[in-house]
C-alpha positions in Angstrom: 246.5 -206.6 70.9 247.1 -203.6 69.0 250.7 -203.2 67.5 252.5 -199.7 67.1 255.6 -198.8 65.3 257.0 -195.5 66.5 259.4 -194.2 63.6 261.7 -191.2 64.1 264.9 -190.0 62.3 266.9 -190.4 65.4 269.4 -187.9 64.1 269.7 -184.8 66.5 269.1 -187.0 69.5 272.7 -188.7 69.0 274.4 -185.3 67.3 276.7 -183.5 70.0 276.0 -180.4 67.8 272.4 -180.5 69.3 272.8 -180.7 73.4 269.4 -179.0 73.7 267.8 -182.1 72.1 269.8 -184.6 73.9 268.7 -182.7 77.1 265.0 -183.5 76.5 265.1 -186.4 74.6 268.3 -188.3 75.6 266.9 -191.9 74.4 265.4 -190.1 71.1 261.8 -188.9 70.6 260.5 -192.7 69.6 261.6 -194.3 72.8 259.6 -191.2 74.5 257.0 -191.9 72.8 257.0 -195.9 73.1 257.3 -195.2 76.8 254.0 -193.3 77.3 252.0 -195.5 74.9 253.1 -198.5 77.1 250.5 -197.6 79.5 247.8 -198.3 77.0 248.5 -202.2 77.0 249.8 -201.7 73.4 252.4 -204.2 71.8 254.9 -201.3 71.1 258.2 -201.4 68.9 260.6 -198.9 67.4 262.0 -198.3 64.0 264.5 -195.4 62.7 266.2 -194.2 59.5 269.4 -195.8 59.6 268.2 -199.2 60.2 268.0 -201.6 57.2 265.5 -200.3 54.9 265.1 -197.4 57.0 263.5 -199.4 59.7 260.4 -200.0 57.4 260.9 -204.1 56.2 258.0 -205.8 54.8 257.9 -208.0 58.1 257.8 -204.7 60.4 255.1 -203.2 57.9 252.9 -206.2 58.2 253.3 -206.7 61.8 252.1 -203.0 62.4 248.4 -201.8 63.0 249.2 -198.1 63.7 252.4 -196.2 62.4 253.3 -193.2 64.1 255.7 -191.3 62.1 258.2 -188.2 63.5 260.6 -186.6 60.9 262.3 -183.3 60.5 265.3 -182.6 58.3 266.1 -186.1 56.9 263.0 -186.7 54.8 264.3 -186.8 51.6 266.9 -190.0 52.9 264.0 -192.3 52.9 264.1 -194.6 50.1 261.5 -194.0 47.6 260.5 -197.9 47.8 260.4 -197.9 50.9 257.7 -194.4 51.4 255.7 -196.4 48.4 256.0 -199.6 50.8 254.4 -197.5 53.8 251.9 -195.7 51.6 250.5 -199.1 50.2 250.4 -200.5 53.8 248.0 -197.5 54.7 246.0 -198.2 51.9 245.4 -201.4 52.7 244.5 -200.6 56.3 247.3 -199.5 58.6 246.5 -196.6 60.6 249.7 -193.6 60.2 250.0 -190.8 62.7 252.1 -188.0 61.2 253.8 -186.0 63.9 255.1 -182.7 63.4 257.7 -182.2 60.3 256.1 -185.5 59.0 254.0 -183.2 56.9 257.3 -183.1 54.5 257.8 -187.0 54.8 257.4 -188.7 51.5 254.8 -191.3 53.0 252.5 -188.4 53.7 253.1 -186.3 50.9 252.4 -189.2 48.3 249.2 -189.7 50.5 248.1 -186.3 50.4 248.7 -185.7 46.5 249.7 -181.7 47.4 253.0 -180.2 48.5 252.3 -180.1 51.9 253.6 -176.9 52.5 253.4 -174.0 55.3 254.9 -171.2 57.0 257.3 -171.5 59.9 259.1 -169.8 62.4 261.2 -170.5 65.4 259.9 -170.9 69.1 256.8 -169.5 70.0 253.9 -169.9 72.6 251.2 -172.0 71.2 247.5 -172.6 72.5 246.1 -175.7 71.0 242.4 -175.5 70.8 240.2 -178.2 70.7 237.6 -177.5 67.9 235.6 -181.1 68.0 235.3 -181.9 71.5 233.2 -184.9 70.5 235.9 -186.5 68.2 237.5 -189.6 69.9 240.7 -188.0 69.4 239.6 -185.2 71.7 238.6 -187.6 74.5 239.5 -186.2 77.9 240.9 -183.2 76.5 240.3 -179.5 78.0 239.1 -176.7 75.5 242.6 -175.9 75.0 246.3 -177.1 75.8 249.1 -174.4 76.6 252.3 -175.4 75.0 255.2 -172.8 76.5 257.4 -173.1 73.4 257.0 -174.9 70.3 257.8 -174.2 66.6 255.4 -172.2 64.5 253.8 -173.8 61.8 251.0 -171.2 60.4 248.8 -171.3 57.2 248.6 -171.7 54.3 248.9 -175.4 55.1 248.8 -177.3 51.4 247.1 -180.1 52.3 243.9 -181.5 50.7 240.5 -180.4 52.7 240.5 -182.6 56.2 237.7 -184.9 56.6 238.0 -183.4 60.0 240.0 -180.7 61.8 240.3 -181.6 65.2 242.7 -179.2 66.6 243.5 -175.5 65.8 246.6 -173.9 67.0 247.2 -170.5 67.7 250.4 -168.8 68.3 251.9 -165.6 70.2 253.4 -164.2 67.4 249.8 -164.1 65.6 249.6 -167.0 63.4 247.2 -170.1 63.4 247.5 -173.6 62.0 245.2 -177.0 61.4 247.3 -178.3 63.8 245.1 -182.1 64.3 243.3 -183.2 61.1 242.1 -186.7 59.8 242.1 -188.0 56.5 240.8 -191.5 55.1 243.0 -192.9 52.0 242.1 -196.5 50.9 241.1 -198.5 53.8 243.7 -196.7 56.6 242.9 -193.8 59.0 245.3 -190.4 58.9 246.0 -188.2 61.5 248.7 -185.3 61.3 249.6 -183.7 64.6 251.9 -180.7 64.4 253.2 -180.1 68.1 256.5 -181.8 69.0 259.5 -179.9 67.7 262.6 -181.8 68.6 264.0 -179.2 71.1 261.0 -178.4 73.1 259.9 -180.9 75.8 256.0 -181.1 74.2 255.9 -184.9 74.2 256.4 -184.7 77.8 253.3 -182.9 78.0 250.4 -185.0 79.7 247.6 -183.8 77.3 249.7 -184.2 74.2 250.5 -187.7 75.5 247.0 -188.3 75.8 246.0 -187.0 72.3 248.6 -189.0 70.8 247.2 -192.3 72.8 243.2 -191.2 71.7 244.8 -190.9 68.1 246.1 -194.8 68.2 242.9 -196.1 69.0 241.1 -193.9 66.3 243.5 -195.1 63.8 243.4 -198.8 64.7 242.6 -200.7 61.3 239.1 -202.5 61.3 240.2 -204.4 58.3 243.5 -204.7 56.4 243.1 -206.1 52.8 245.8 -208.5 51.4 246.0 -206.2 48.3 244.4 -203.5 46.2 243.5 -204.3 42.7 241.0 -204.6 40.4 239.4 -207.6 40.2 237.6 -209.4 37.6 234.7 -211.9 38.8 231.9 -213.5 37.4 228.2 -212.0 37.7 226.1 -212.8 40.8 222.9 -212.8 38.7 222.8 -215.0 35.2 223.1 -212.8 32.5 220.1 -213.2 29.7 
């Protein structure tokens, strides 16, 4: 069975100063995602920022095939050693799905090797266009998905050229954004997916749920290396 861990900061959902977030995700974004993933016969666990080792212990990561990471305003609080641990697990083969403001998360920035900066504004209507309908992550998704209210992310998005661009977001305010892109790092597959501001019910939209379900299956590892290292070995053929 595919083992999936859903990681979340889990801060605003518990903060009484953010009743709009509590109204949308009373049990936390991670539990919302975990709940709709259960339909796909996956082994699901959750983790969050304020747990020991930020919820990303060696034991948790070694029992994770695909890691979903949601973050927003507390990325700097993730311990550098934890971020490096996540990165190394991806390089060894674990799938990594970075949601919304996880573009600023330490693991994602380190894996990309760029600032991952972008332009943003407060809420706007988003039309999420599928530009690669044959891609496995786009399976069952219509030509576009209407998101009534979403935080605007706009270009330029400072990431390396993606391996594939699966979705492009258009916003009512006129901006566009590479909203769903894939990368391969080491043996691991990475999918960055932009929609999912904490005060908007984006993760309750069936098409958004389906995209994340598809991404989990796409990112599933075929192989996880014990470690990544330079190895000296004897020649296969005898040397003269």
